[in-house]
Structure formats: C-alpha cells, structure tokens
C-alpha positions, 0 to 999 in steps of 0.5 A: 930183671928176673930176681923178683919173679918166680916162674911156673914149669908144667911138664917138668918131668918131660923132655923139654920141661926138665931141661927148661927147669935147669936152664932157668935156675942157671939164669938165677930164676926162681922156679916152681914146678907143677907135677903129679908125683913129687917122687918123679923129680926126687932124682933130678939135680935141681930137685932141692932148688925148686918149689914143688906144687903137686896137682893135676891139670884137670883139677882147677883148685890145684892149678890155681894154687900152684899159679898163685904168686907166679909171674910167668907160667910155662905151659908144656902139657900134652896128651898125645897118648890119651887116645883118639880124642886127645885134642879134646883133652888138650883144649880142656886142660888148656881152658882150665889152666887159662882160667886158673892163671887169670884168677891167680893174676899171672902176668905171662903165659909161655906155651910151646906149640907146633908150627901149623901153617899148612891148611891141611895140618894134622890133628896133632898140629891143629890141636897144638894150635887150639891149645894156644887159642884156649890159653889166650882166651881169658886175656892173660898175655900168651906167648905162643912159640911154635916149633917144628922138629926138635933135635936134641938127645932124647927128643922123640923126633931125634929118637925117630930119626936116630933108630930108623937110620940106624936100623934100616939101610934100605927103607921103604917110606911114604911119598910125603917123606920129601915134604919140607920140615924146619928143625931147631935144636934143643939148645935154641929152643931153651934160649927162646924160652928162658929169654921169654921168662925175662921180658920187661913187659908181657907179650901176646902173640904167636911166633914160629921158631926154627933153625937156619936149615929148611929140608926134607925129612929124608935129608934129615935121615941122610945127614944123621947117617953122615954124622953117625958114620953110616953109608948113605941110606937108600930110601924107596918112596911108595904111595900105599904106606899109610900113616897108621902103617907107617906108625906101626912100623916105626913102633916095631923098629924104634923105641917109640910106641906106635901111639906116639909115633902116629901123631908124629907121622901125621905131622910129616904130611904137612909142610912144617916150615916157620913163617917169616911174618912170625918172626920172633927176632924183634922180641928175642934176638937170636943167640950171640953164637947164632942158631944151630944148623941140623948137622951141628945139632945132630952131632951134639945130640949123638955125642951126648948119647955116646957119652951117656950124658942124656939129660932128659928123654921123651919117655921121662913123662908118664905114658899110660900103660896099654892093658896088656902090658905087665907093670915093670920098673923102667931102667934109666934107658927106658924106651929102648929094646932091652935084653936081659939075662938074670940070675941069683943065688942064695949062700950061707957065705959071708957078704964081705967074702962074696963082695971080695970075690966079685971085686976081684973079677977079671984080669989074672983072676978071670971070670970064674969059669968059661975062661976059654970062651972069654978069651975067644970073645976078647980075641975076636974083639981085638981082631976087629980093632977093639980093646980085647982083654989085654988091658987087665986090671989096675989092681988085683984086689980093688976097683975104682969108679972109672977103672978099665977092667979087661974089655969093661969099665966100672960104671958104678960101684958101691962096696958090699952092694953092687958093681955095674960094668959097661962093655967097651968091646965092639958090639952092635949095641950097649951092654952091662954086666951087673952084680948085687949082693944083699942080706936075707932078712930071714936066716943067716944068708946072703943073696947074689944077683948077676944080670947081663943087659943088652940094648941092641943097635938095629937088627944086627944087634938083635941077631947078635943077642940070639946068637950068643944067647946059647953061650949065655946059657953055659957061661953065666950060671957057671960064673954065678956058681964059681962066685958062690964057691969062691966066697965060701972058700974065702970064709973057710980059710979065714975061719982056719987062719 
C-alpha cells in the first residue's frame, strides 16, 4: 500500500519528528524531510535514506516545492519559544502550509496537536487547536491527532517530571497539580502516526489519543519516583504559586528553559483528558500488544536515559537564544546543567608519545599524580557499594572501546585523536573524563586538552561538584603536567635507544 507513496516530515530535527522518520523508514515508506539546515541531520543514522528539502515554513515557494509529489504530509511544527504572540505565528505557518499543500495536490495532512476539550484551555492548547483548523481550511483532508503528555526519553514533559521528582523530595506546587491528565507513551504516538501514513483513503477528522491511564499530574510524579527507586515525594499544594512563578522555578531546577516550561505549566491548568467520542479506534486500531500504561512507559524511558540511548530530545529542535546568552556549541546532552574543568598544554613531545602516555592511564600506571587522592576516592566508592579501583585494566598498554578502566569505562576512542571515559563510580550525577591531542599547524608542537565533565543529579549533584572542585584545582593540573613530562621522557629514551 505504502510502497508507491512518499511522505513529507516537517520538524524532523525535533523530538517526535526525528523518531517518526526512523519509524517510517522501518516500515519501508519513502520519506522526504523539510528542514531549515541540512547540517542538522548529517549525523542522524537515517540521513542518507531520505530526500532533503531545505526551506522555511514562512516561505511559501520552498513549502510548495517540498510538498510537490507528496502523498501524506506530517505537520509537526510549533513556535512555543517565539514570544507572547507565538499563537499568531503558528496560525500563519499553518495557513501557508495548507495553501502550499493544496497547490501541490497533497492527498493527506497529518497533524499532531494537543488535547483541548476544556473550555478554559490555555493559550498553548487553544493555539494547537487553531492550527488544526487552519490546516484543514483549504480542503486538503486533515487528520488531527490530539495527544496529552507524551512520555518518552527526551520528551519535554518527561524531562520536567524526571528532574522535578529527582531534585525535590519535598515540593510546593500549585493546586492545579491535582487536575487530571491523560499521558501516552511515545511508542504509541509513533504507532498512530505511522499507520496514518498507510490509510487506504484520506481521512479528515479530529481524534484524541491517550494511553490506558488517566491520573493527576502529582500521581505521575509519584509513579516516576517509584520506578526510579526514590522515596515517595512530599507534595504541598499552595494557592499562590502562579503559572509564571511555577515556570521560573521549573526553569531553575530542570533543564527546560522557562520559555518552554511556561506553556507546559499553563496546559496543566486544563483537564487534558481524551474525549471518548473522538476515539481513533475505528480508523486505526490499538497496537497488537496494547497501549502502554504510565508506569511501563516511564520504566522504558528511564532505561533509555540510564543506558545513554536517548534517540531524540526536546532540545534537538533549534531554540532561539536570549540576547544575553553567549553562543556556544551544544554537547549531545544539550539542555542539562553541565559543569566542566577544561585544561590544555602545548609541548614539543611527539603526538605518538603523548597518545601512548594517555592510553596507559590508570591501572598499575596510576593517574599521573595525586594517586593517594584517587585511591581515597576509589576506597570511598567501594565502601558505598561501587566498583572502586579494583577492576584495573584489561591490558597495560592498549585500550579498546568498552574496556573497564578502574572505575571508568572507555566510551569513545580514536587513536592519536581522543579518549573519553565514562565514570561508573557511585555519583550524584554523570561524569566523563576526556583527553584530546592535535598537532599545532604552526611550529613543531602538539596540544593536549584534558576535560572533566559533570552532569549533576539534583541539588545534591550540584553540591558534590562544588565540594570536590578544590581538589580538581590540584589533581587535574598535576595530571596534565605529568602527562606532558611522561610523553617527553618517552621521546628522550626512544631517541637514546
């Protein structure tokens, strides 16, 4: 049925769009993506399997070109971070898209919106509903799927629940945290979207999609605490916490910026529950294995986070920077609070000797200075049930990807280029230690860069970073200095040999 069809996915660099592309390809559906910057998808595993149309949703000509030859077009665009008038921007984008789809003779538009059955719907949810109206206005059959909170590793809603629950064993919340919500797992959202691309004939209707559980937002947080192995959270409801104050607080204690948290918080004021009269079952049946419950969806999402297998994140989509923000490259975990200790040194030692020195780190070689402090850290880790330094090394000279190395594991390795170690000690967060070597274009020197990276888990993680920071001021300069000395010694003895 779908072999002769081609679909267009907008928002392919976003949380749902990136996963949808992969799911469509897995179902042998030809995909074209519409993006502003081709470079944003170059590292995606599916980048070479799709057609790429470059353009802007506000540019009618590029939209029409991208939609030409398309059977089903997925509309996954939003502009939540475009200021107070984001709803006007969203409606204009949708109107342009609908007009371009009409001229390109698109047979079906599929739009993922938000459940908006409450008469007091927030600006965010009201805008989502209006977008659906705009998309259908030109007569192109539009299938609008309205979802509530999407639970999946990397989704904005899940990240908000995860970080609030992790960081705040006791929290004061607005009274509307007791309002009902209707979550759905990302796996089930993708099920409905992929099947919407394979319908025998176009459908023009609004459907609500939700999982099997309807619950209070506070109950979701308690379920997350349970699957995370945390104690039950103490939630104190107060009437004076406004949506604005709540979003500022969320922006402080979670990776979500306040600008994104604000519409999410406003949405909690509404009862976001699927309307049974808008059931999609007659058009697309439930998955054979059934819809995922909240606890199962959270367990799966948390497993992906813990295994560092998050495919896409809410932060994958481009967000406009605030004027006061300094431009900086985003790491793969963009959006988290990240602490770094970066140091570099230039030397006339050979690159080969420098790399050999770095690759021999740990085990019997030690950590190039302050070994007593490393021993104490390993002993402390062992006392609290961690692996400590007892694992040593597999080989005294060479490392392989995945090797254990004392209380680290080799996460990434490219010889004479970089070595990245992931900490497997017990920590209130995640930590990496990375070494990079490169030749200096001018002169006969190399540069060695050493960087410690820490992602704290909750307030305790932040306190931990500042507690050990004074030790870093001694340990890391000593380590780098001794790596340089060892590399130069290797060159000296090789020259004498």
